N, C-alpha and C positions, 0 to 999 in steps of 0.2 A: 464437507464443505472445503472448497479450495478457492483461492483468490483468483478472480478474473481480471480485475483492474483496480487501480488506485489513483485517485486525483487529490492533490494537496494544493490549497491556495494559501498565500501568505507564508510560504516556505522561506525561512530565514528573513521574514519581514515583508519582502516584495516579489518573491519568485512564485512561479507555478511549477509543479512537478507532477508528472503522471507516468504511469507504466501499465502496459498491457501484459499480463502474465501468460506464459505458456503453461499448459497443463502438466507437463513433465518437468522442465527445468527452465529457470529464468536466471540470466546472468547479468549483472550490472557491471558496465566497464566504463571507466573514466579516470581522469587525472586525480591525483591526491588533493583533497580539500574541496571537491565538487559536490559532496553531500550524499554519496552513496550509502555510507554507514548511517548517517542521520536519517535518511529516507527509510532504511530497513528498520532502524530502531523505532521510528515513529509508527510504522505499520504494526510492529510487534506490540508496542505499548497501546495502540488503539484496540487491537484484537483482544488483548489480555485485560483491557480496561485498567491499566496501570496509571492511576491518576498522578502519582508522584513523578513518574517518568515523563508523562504527557505535560506536566507543568514546567518541566525542564527544557522542553523542545519548543522551538520557535515556529509556530504555524497558526493560521486563522481557522482553516477548515480542512478536514479529511473525510473523503468518501471512499468506502471500500466496497466493491462489488464482489459478492461470493456466488459461486455456482455449486450445485450439488452434483458431485462426480458420480454418485450412486444412483441418480434419477434416471431410470431406464425407460421412462414413459416416452412413446413416440409422439412427436408433434403431429397434429392433424388427425389423430384417431380418437 
């Protein structure tokens, strides 16, 4: 499974954050202090179900869409 997209509501209290991931490489670019590392830490904590880390991060809701890279079924057949 790989991450297709992530949506976060209530990021740092009142922000929304979202990202669509490339299947090969995704790069986050931004100024210092804009939440790049926090966003990645939140994704990692959610995927690994790290409750202690999740309780330290400020957010209301995270939605992670996964896709199966190995799914070779052809659509429509």
